[in-house]
C-alpha positions as CSV (number, residue, x, y, z in Angstrom):
1,M,0.2,18.8,-39.9
2,N,-3.1,19.3,-38.5
3,Y,-2.9,20.4,-34.8
4,E,-6.5,22.0,-34.6
5,V,-8.8,20.2,-31.4
6,S,-11.5,18.4,-32.4
7,D,-12.4,17.2,-28.8
8,F,-10.6,18.9,-25.9
9,N,-11.3,16.9,-23.1
10,R,-9.7,13.7,-25.2
11,E,-7.2,15.2,-26.7
12,V,-5.6,17.4,-24.0
13,V,-7.2,16.5,-20.7
14,E,-7.0,12.7,-20.9
15,Q,-4.1,12.5,-23.1
16,S,-2.2,14.7,-20.5
17,H,-2.2,11.8,-18.4
18,T,0.0,9.7,-20.8
19,V,2.4,12.4,-22.3
20,P,2.5,16.4,-21.5
21,V,0.1,18.4,-24.0
22,L,1.1,21.9,-24.9
23,V,-2.2,24.1,-25.9
24,D,-1.9,27.2,-28.1
25,F,-4.8,29.3,-27.6
26,W,-5.1,31.4,-30.6
27,A,-7.5,33.5,-33.3
28,E,-7.3,34.2,-36.8
29,W,-7.5,38.0,-36.4
30,C,-4.4,37.7,-33.9
31,G,-1.3,38.9,-35.3
32,P,1.1,37.8,-32.8
33,C,-0.5,34.5,-32.8
34,K,0.4,34.1,-36.3
35,V,4.0,34.9,-35.4
36,L,3.9,32.5,-32.7
37,G,2.3,29.6,-34.1
38,P,4.9,28.2,-36.7
39,V,7.7,28.5,-33.8
40,I,5.3,26.5,-31.7
41,E,4.6,23.9,-34.6
42,S,8.3,23.6,-35.7
43,L,9.2,23.3,-31.7
44,A,6.5,20.4,-31.7
45,E,8.1,18.7,-34.5
46,R,11.4,18.7,-33.1
47,H,10.3,17.6,-29.4
48,R,7.2,15.3,-30.4
49,D,8.9,12.5,-28.2
50,R,8.6,14.7,-25.2
51,W,5.1,16.2,-25.6
52,K,2.2,17.1,-28.0
53,L,0.8,20.1,-29.5
54,V,-3.1,21.1,-29.4
55,K,-3.9,24.6,-30.9
56,V,-7.6,25.9,-29.9
57,N,-9.2,29.1,-31.9
58,T,-10.7,30.7,-29.4
59,E,-13.2,32.3,-31.7
60,I,-14.5,28.7,-32.5
61,H,-14.1,27.2,-28.9
62,Q,-15.4,30.3,-26.9
63,E,-16.5,28.0,-24.2
64,I,-13.1,26.1,-23.7
65,A,-11.6,29.5,-23.8
66,R,-13.9,30.9,-21.0
67,R,-13.1,27.7,-18.9
68,Y,-9.3,28.4,-18.8
69,G,-9.9,32.1,-18.0
70,I,-8.2,33.0,-21.4
71,Q,-8.1,36.9,-21.6
72,G,-5.2,37.5,-23.9
73,I,-3.8,35.6,-26.9
74,P,-1.4,34.0,-27.8
75,N,-1.7,32.0,-24.6
76,V,0.2,28.9,-24.3
77,K,-0.6,26.5,-21.6
78,M,1.5,23.2,-20.6
79,F,-1.3,20.5,-19.3
80,V,0.0,17.7,-17.2
81,D,-1.8,14.9,-15.6
82,G,-5.2,16.8,-16.8
83,E,-4.0,20.3,-14.8
84,V,-2.5,23.2,-16.3
85,R,1.1,22.9,-14.9
86,D,2.7,26.4,-16.6
87,E,1.6,29.2,-19.1
88,F,2.8,32.1,-20.8
89,T,1.0,34.9,-22.8
90,G,2.4,36.8,-26.0
91,A,4.7,35.9,-28.7
92,L,8.0,34.6,-27.1
93,P,11.1,34.3,-29.3
94,E,12.2,30.4,-29.5
95,P,15.0,30.6,-27.1
96,M,12.8,31.9,-24.2
97,I,10.2,29.5,-25.2
98,E,12.8,26.7,-25.0
99,Q,14.0,27.8,-21.3
100,W,10.3,28.0,-20.6
101,L,9.6,24.2,-21.7
102,K,12.5,23.0,-19.5
103,K,10.8,24.5,-16.5
104,A,7.1,23.5,-17.6
105,L,7.7,19.8,-18.8
106,P,8.1,17.0,-16.3
107,S,11.0,15.3,-16.0
108,P,10.9,12.0,-18.0
109,H,12.7,10.3,-15.2
110,A,10.5,11.6,-12.3
111,Q,9.2,8.1,-11.4
112,Q,12.7,7.2,-11.0
113,L,13.7,10.4,-9.2
114,E,11.0,9.8,-6.6
115,V,12.3,6.2,-5.7
116,A,15.5,7.7,-5.4
117,L,14.2,10.4,-2.7
118,R,12.5,7.4,-1.0
119,H,15.7,5.5,-0.9
120,L,17.6,8.7,0.8
121,E,14.4,9.3,3.3
122,A,14.8,5.7,4.3
123,G,18.5,6.2,5.0
124,D,19.7,4.0,2.1
125,M,22.1,6.8,0.8
126,Q,24.0,4.4,-1.7
127,G,20.7,3.1,-3.4
128,G,19.6,6.5,-3.7
129,R,22.9,8.0,-5.0
130,A,23.2,5.3,-7.7
131,L,19.7,6.3,-9.0
132,L,20.2,9.9,-8.9
133,E,23.6,9.5,-10.9
134,E,21.6,7.5,-13.6
135,V,19.3,10.2,-14.1
136,L,21.9,12.6,-14.2
137,A,23.6,10.8,-16.9
138,S,20.6,10.7,-19.0
139,E,19.5,14.2,-18.1
140,P,22.6,16.2,-16.9
141,D,20.5,19.7,-16.5
142,N,17.9,18.1,-14.1
143,V,18.5,20.5,-11.5
144,Q,16.5,18.5,-8.5
145,A,18.5,15.7,-9.1
146,S,21.8,17.9,-9.0
147,V,20.8,19.2,-5.6
148,C,19.6,16.1,-4.1
149,L,22.8,14.1,-5.2
150,A,24.8,17.2,-4.0
151,R,23.3,16.5,-0.3
152,T,24.3,13.1,-0.5
153,W,27.9,14.2,-0.8
154,L,27.7,16.9,1.5
155,D,29.5,15.0,4.6
156,E,31.6,12.7,2.6
157,D,32.9,15.0,0.0
158,P,32.0,18.6,0.1
159,G,33.9,19.7,-2.7
160,R,32.1,17.2,-5.0
161,S,28.8,19.0,-3.7
162,L,30.1,22.0,-4.9
163,D,31.1,20.7,-8.4
164,L,27.1,19.5,-8.4
165,L,25.9,22.9,-7.6
166,K,28.1,25.2,-9.9
167,P,25.6,24.9,-12.6
168,I,22.3,25.7,-10.6
169,E,21.7,29.6,-11.5
170,P,19.8,32.1,-9.8
171,G,16.1,32.1,-11.1
172,T,16.0,28.2,-11.4
173,E,13.3,26.4,-9.2
174,Y,16.1,24.7,-6.8
175,H,18.2,28.0,-6.7
176,D,17.7,28.5,-3.1
177,S,18.3,24.8,-1.5
178,A,21.5,25.1,-4.0
179,E,22.7,28.2,-2.1
180,V,21.9,26.6,1.3
181,L,24.2,23.3,0.4
182,R,26.8,25.8,-1.3
183,T,27.4,27.7,2.2
184,I,27.3,24.5,4.1
185,A,29.6,22.7,1.8
186,G,32.2,25.6,2.1
187,L,31.7,25.2,6.1
188,F,32.6,21.8,5.8
189,L,35.8,22.3,3.8
190,Y,37.1,24.5,6.5
191,L,37.3,21.6,8.9
192,D,39.9,19.9,6.8
193,T,41.9,23.1,5.8
194,P,41.2,25.3,8.8
195,E,44.2,27.3,7.8
196,N,42.2,29.1,5.4
197,L,40.2,30.8,7.9
198,A,41.7,34.2,9.2
199,E,43.2,34.1,12.6
200,D,40.8,35.7,15.2
201,T,39.7,35.3,18.7
202,V,36.3,34.1,17.1
203,K,38.1,31.4,14.9
204,P,38.0,28.7,17.9
205,A,34.1,29.1,18.5
206,Y,33.4,29.3,14.7
207,V,35.3,26.1,13.8
208,Q,33.9,24.5,16.8
209,A,30.2,25.5,15.5
210,I,30.7,24.1,11.9
211,G,32.1,20.9,13.9
212,H,28.5,20.6,15.3
213,L,26.7,21.3,12.2
214,R,28.8,18.6,10.4
215,Q,27.7,16.2,13.3
216,G,23.9,17.1,13.1
217,A,24.3,18.9,16.2
218,Y,22.1,22.0,14.9
219,D,21.2,23.4,18.3
220,L,24.9,23.6,19.4
221,A,26.1,24.8,15.9
222,L,23.6,27.6,16.1
223,E,24.4,28.5,19.5
224,G,28.3,28.6,18.4
225,F,27.4,30.8,15.4
226,I,25.1,33.2,16.9
227,E,28.0,33.7,19.6
228,V,30.3,34.4,16.8
229,L,27.8,37.1,15.5
230,E,27.4,38.9,18.7
231,M,31.5,38.8,18.8
232,N,32.5,39.9,15.4
233,R,30.2,39.5,12.7
234,S,32.1,40.4,9.8
235,Y,34.4,37.3,10.5
236,D,34.6,35.2,7.4
237,D,32.4,37.3,5.5
238,D,29.5,37.6,7.7
239,G,30.1,33.8,7.7
240,A,28.0,33.2,11.3
241,R,24.8,35.0,9.8
242,R,25.1,33.0,6.6
243,S,25.6,29.8,8.6
244,C,22.4,30.2,10.5
245,V,20.3,31.3,7.6
246,A,21.8,28.3,5.9
247,I,20.7,26.4,8.9
248,F,17.3,27.5,9.1
249,G,17.0,26.9,5.2
250,M,18.1,23.1,5.4
251,L,15.8,22.9,8.5
252,G,12.8,24.5,7.2
253,E,10.8,27.5,9.1
254,S,8.4,25.1,11.0
255,H,11.4,22.9,12.7
256,P,11.5,23.1,16.4
257,T,15.3,24.2,16.0
258,T,14.5,27.1,13.6
259,K,11.8,28.1,15.7
260,Q,13.8,27.9,19.1
261,Y,16.7,29.8,17.6
262,R,15.3,32.7,15.5
263,R,14.7,35.1,18.1
264,A,18.1,34.7,19.5
265,F,19.7,34.8,15.9
266,S,17.5,38.1,15.2
267,N,18.4,39.6,18.3
268,A,22.2,39.1,17.4
269,L,21.6,40.4,14.1
270,Y,19.9,43.5,14.9
271,A,21.4,44.1,18.5
């Protein structure tokens, strides 16, 4: 099949508004390009329902190469909605390209995911959850859907949240969010099984702080965890520090509660 570009604007920029377009910038004199080319073409045939391949010979189309800042080849760029979404340079092996594609390609259920998030923002937990479960049924490795669904179960069933978060590994886009939810889900489990916490003078304050967290009283939760941090930092494997970090991560650095308690947390941490 001939993948060589004839009209870059039509075949790449315009077409990428309908389907993702992977562009392979190459040249005849480039040895690594000749290694990568057949691999990319094989993947294009295998995934023709997900994305299209266009090849650009940089010797023939020098103006296009300059426009997109090509300094080394082979260079592969993924175009989505007329823009470069992601790229790599060099002749990567096929398994690494497959991993890159998982990250670079937009989810085929992106629109459904957006609708689910709007349901959650509006307080419609059941509606949002149902849509997220549909997305995961069709696309089990959709990390964003897994994290969002895990958050919907955080209060009702923290164990289920942890199960949903298990596959999310370091280096993935939503790993930090998953770590926040893992920490909080683990804390909520203690409310059902406080006997799993070691006996200590700080235990009552620690459990009370977890209770405040579950009720959404973040200021009271932070005050409690900071108190435990000051009294016994090592309790529950540095649990008070991890809890504060999780709350800050969930609220975001610009949230007023985060700003209010950051200094007290730092003072307790480095006292």
